[in-house]
C-alpha positions in Angstrom: 49.4 -53.3 45.4 47.7 -52.8 41.9 48.4 -54.7 39.1 47.3 -54.7 35.4 44.4 -57.3 33.9 47.0 -59.6 32.3 49.3 -59.4 35.5 46.3 -60.5 37.6 45.5 -63.3 35.1 49.1 -64.6 35.2 49.3 -64.5 39.1 46.0 -66.1 39.6 47.0 -68.9 37.3 50.4 -69.3 38.9 48.9 -69.3 42.4 46.2 -71.7 41.3 48.7 -74.0 39.7 50.8 -74.2 42.8 47.4 -74.5 45.1 48.8 -71.2 47.0 45.6 -69.6 48.7 45.3 -66.0 47.7 42.6 -62.8 47.9 41.7 -61.2 44.5 39.9 -57.7 44.0 39.1 -56.9 40.6 37.8 -53.5 39.6 34.7 -52.7 37.1 37.1 -52.1 34.2 39.6 -54.7 35.3 42.4 -52.0 35.3 43.4 -51.8 38.9 43.5 -55.3 40.3 44.7 -56.5 43.8 46.0 -60.2 43.9 47.9 -61.3 46.9 48.9 -64.6 48.7 46.8 -64.7 51.9 49.8 -64.7 54.1 50.7 -61.3 52.6 47.3 -59.5 53.3 47.8 -57.1 56.2 44.8 -56.5 58.4 45.8 -52.8 58.8 45.4 -52.3 54.8 42.5 -55.0 53.8 40.0 -56.8 56.0 37.8 -59.5 54.5 35.2 -61.9 55.4 34.7 -64.4 52.5 32.4 -67.3 53.8 34.4 -69.0 56.4 37.5 -67.0 55.7 38.4 -63.8 57.6 41.4 -62.1 59.0 39.4 -60.0 61.5 39.7 -60.9 65.0 37.1 -58.5 66.3 33.4 -59.7 66.9 30.7 -58.4 64.7 29.4 -55.8 66.8 32.7 -54.5 68.4 32.4 -51.3 66.5 28.7 -50.5 67.8 30.2 -49.3 71.2 27.4 -46.9 72.4 26.1 -45.2 69.2 23.5 -46.4 66.6 23.9 -46.1 62.8 22.9 -43.2 61.3 23.1 -42.4 57.4 21.9 -39.1 55.6 21.4 -39.4 51.9 22.0 -36.9 49.3 20.8 -38.5 46.2 20.7 -37.2 42.5 17.2 -35.3 42.0 14.7 -37.4 40.1 15.0 -35.3 37.0 18.8 -35.8 36.7 18.2 -39.8 37.1 15.2 -39.6 34.6 17.5 -38.1 32.0 19.8 -40.9 32.5 16.8 -43.4 32.3 15.4 -41.9 29.3 18.9 -42.3 27.4 18.9 -46.1 28.4 15.2 -46.4 27.0 16.2 -44.9 23.9 18.7 -47.5 23.3 16.3 -50.2 24.2 14.0 -49.0 21.6 16.7 -48.9 19.2 17.4 -52.6 19.9 21.0 -52.0 21.3 20.3 -53.5 24.6 17.6 -55.2 26.3 18.7 -55.1 29.8 21.2 -52.6 31.3 22.1 -52.2 35.0 22.0 -48.3 35.6 23.9 -47.1 38.5 24.4 -43.9 40.4 26.6 -42.3 43.1 24.7 -41.1 46.3 26.7 -39.1 48.7 26.1 -39.8 52.2 26.9 -38.7 55.9 27.4 -41.6 58.3 28.5 -41.6 61.9 30.5 -44.7 61.4 34.0 -45.2 59.7 34.2 -47.5 56.9 36.2 -50.0 59.1 33.3 -49.7 61.7 30.8 -50.4 59.0 32.9 -53.7 57.8 32.6 -54.9 61.7 29.0 -54.1 62.3 27.7 -55.2 58.7 26.1 -58.7 58.3 26.7 -60.1 54.6 27.8 -63.1 53.1 30.9 -61.5 51.6 32.6 -58.1 53.1 35.9 -56.4 52.4 37.4 -53.1 53.5 40.3 -51.7 51.8 42.2 -48.9 53.7 41.2 -45.3 52.6 39.2 -46.5 49.8 36.1 -48.5 50.1 33.9 -51.1 52.2 31.8 -53.7 50.6 29.2 -55.8 52.2 27.8 -57.9 49.3 25.0 -60.5 49.2 25.7 -61.7 45.8 27.9 -64.7 44.7 30.0 -63.9 41.4 31.1 -67.6 41.1 32.1 -70.5 43.4 34.5 -73.3 42.3 34.2 -76.7 44.3 35.2 -80.2 43.4 35.7 -79.0 39.4 32.1 -77.5 39.3 31.4 -73.8 38.8 28.4 -72.2 40.2 27.0 -68.5 39.8 24.1 -67.0 41.5 23.1 -63.9 40.1 20.4 -61.6 41.9 17.8 -59.6 40.3 14.7 -58.4 42.1 14.5 -56.4 45.3 11.2 -55.6 47.2 10.5 -54.1 50.6 9.9 -57.1 53.0 7.3 -55.3 54.8 5.0 -54.9 52.1 2.0 -57.2 52.4 2.5 -60.3 50.3 5.9 -59.0 49.2 6.9 -62.4 48.1 4.1 -63.0 45.8 4.1 -59.6 44.5 7.9 -59.7 43.2 7.5 -63.4 42.0 4.7 -62.6 39.9 5.8 -58.9 38.7 6.2 -59.1 34.7 9.0 -56.7 34.5 11.1 -58.6 37.4 10.5 -62.0 35.7 11.7 -60.9 32.4 14.6 -59.2 33.9 15.5 -62.4 36.0 15.1 -64.6 32.8 17.3 -62.5 30.9 19.9 -62.4 33.3 19.9 -66.3 33.9 20.1 -66.9 30.3 22.9 -64.4 30.1 25.0 -66.1 32.9 24.3 -69.4 31.4 25.9 -68.4 28.3 28.7 -67.0 30.1 29.5 -70.2 32.1 29.1 -72.1 28.8 32.4 -70.1 27.8 34.3 -71.9 30.4 32.4 -75.0 31.5 30.5 -77.9 30.1 27.2 -79.3 31.1 25.9 -75.8 32.2 22.1 -75.8 33.7 20.1 -73.9 35.9 20.1 -75.8 39.4 17.7 -73.3 41.3 15.6 -70.9 39.8 14.1 -67.6 41.3 14.3 -68.3 45.1 14.3 -65.5 47.6 16.7 -64.3 50.5 15.9 -62.1 53.5 18.4 -59.2 54.0 18.1 -57.0 57.3 19.1 -53.6 56.9 19.6 -50.8 59.4 16.2 -49.2 58.6 14.4 -52.1 56.6 14.2 -55.6 55.6 14.4 -56.6 51.9 13.6 -59.6 49.7 16.0 -60.4 46.9 15.5 -62.8 44.2 18.2 -64.9 43.0 19.1 -68.3 40.8 21.7 -70.7 40.6 23.7 -71.9 37.6 26.3 -74.4 37.4 28.7 -76.1 35.1 31.5 -78.7 35.1 35.2 -77.2 34.5 38.1 -79.2 32.9 40.3 -81.3 35.4 43.5 -78.8 35.2 41.0 -75.6 35.9 43.3 -74.6 38.9 46.3 -73.5 36.6 43.6 -71.6 34.6 41.7 -69.6 37.4 42.6 -66.2 36.0 41.6 -67.0 32.5 38.4 -68.3 33.9 37.4 -65.3 35.9 38.4 -62.7 33.4 36.7 -64.5 30.9 33.3 -63.9 32.7 33.8 -60.3 33.4 32.4 -57.9 33.9 29.5 -59.7 35.9 26.5 -60.1 33.9 24.2 -59.0 36.7 25.8 -55.6 36.9 26.2 -54.9 33.3 23.4 -56.6 31.1 22.7 -58.0 27.7 23.9 -58.0 25.1 27.0 -57.5 27.4 29.4 -56.0 25.0 27.3 -53.1 23.7 25.5 -52.5 26.9 28.9 -52.0 28.7 29.5 -49.1 25.9 26.2 -47.6 26.7 27.1 -47.8 30.5 29.9 -45.7 30.1 28.2 -43.2 28.1 24.9 -42.7 30.2 26.3 -43.0 33.9 28.8 -40.4 33.6 30.9 -41.5 36.7 33.6 -43.9 37.5 32.4 -47.2 39.2 35.9 -48.1 40.2 35.9 -51.1 42.3 32.1 -51.0 42.5 30.4 -53.8 40.6 33.9 -55.6 40.1 34.6 -58.7 42.0 36.3 -59.9 45.1 37.0 -63.3 46.7 39.6 -66.1 47.9 41.0 -69.2 46.4 41.9 -71.6 49.5 44.2 -73.7 47.4 41.6 -76.1 46.0 38.3 -74.1 46.2 37.2 -70.4 45.2 34.3 -68.1 46.4 33.9 -64.8 44.9 31.5 -61.9 45.1 30.1 -59.3 43.1 31.1 -55.8 44.6 27.6 -54.4 45.3 26.3 -52.7 48.5 29.5 -50.4 48.5 30.6 -47.1 50.0 33.6 -45.3 48.8 35.7 -42.7 50.4 36.3 -39.9 47.9 38.0 -36.7 48.5 34.7 -34.7 48.9 33.2 -37.5 51.6 31.5 -40.8 51.5 29.7 -42.0 48.4 27.3 -45.1 48.2 27.2 -46.6 44.8 23.6 -48.4 43.8 21.3 -49.0 40.9 19.3 -51.6 39.0 18.2 -53.3 36.0 16.4 -51.5 33.3 14.1 -53.1 30.7 11.3 -52.1 28.4 9.1 -52.7 31.1 10.9 -50.3 33.5 9.0 -47.1 35.2 11.5 -44.3 35.9 9.9 -43.6 39.5 10.2 -47.1 40.5 13.5 -47.9 39.4 14.7 -44.4 41.0 13.1 -45.5 44.2 15.0 -48.9 43.9 18.3 -47.3 43.5 17.6 -45.2 46.6 16.4 -48.4 48.5 19.8 -50.0 48.1 21.3 -47.3 49.9 21.6 -49.3 53.5 24.0 -51.0 55.8 22.8 -54.6 56.5 22.9 -55.2 60.4 21.1 -57.2 62.9 
């Protein structure tokens, strides 16, 4: 099922040129990739819900039955997180990065299977891969419609129950600076594959319902114009933009090097991308809000952006706050 980076690019270009609908799942390091014509996707191996496309014939709450979702978290201690945070801050002081998305794995216990979580979770983008992971992502990577490409990075999270939560996050100096940085990075990335790139909507909020909380997340929308024959170059376009700026940082190349040294664990498919090409349009997500099946149990991977304005305790709490399943 897995193909290399170059095989994935070739297949995506081929299917795009032939207007053949296909599913793609690209891991963070772009080494273990899945590219399948939609007609070959087996629901007992992969379930997806991407925009209006899904191969699941079960109703959203079919897995709820008579039990309620329960998650027990076993996060790394604050001191262990602080060590990683301080390494990142040292790199920022040296000028090697000015925004780095630091992530951590949190072992969890859950009374639902990964497939059940796929069915009960509410998200714009969802995917389940048998015996590997489930992802319920709110974040668009890129959409392509009528020769235009769109990207909608998310940067900024706050508990919506906090009084004046929207005003607080919109006026926060650290969050604002981080958001400006990521929008500028995505604008530069899109300029590598498109023309007339511009920010169409800047810093808007989405309300996300988790099983134990409600969150506000801040996003922006950047768009550009693709060349006429873009369908025959879908693989080249997508891989040119990877890894996604919102889950790596800036400057991207050096920041990815630092991430590999500091995090100390394999991200795998977490913070990769997944999506569908329907023959004419493409929609895809950043693989965040992610639970992985490991030999020792379930692991929820999460994180957040670190800048010179970041405070370790606050970033640690945000990393834990993102360990949730969005349900009604």
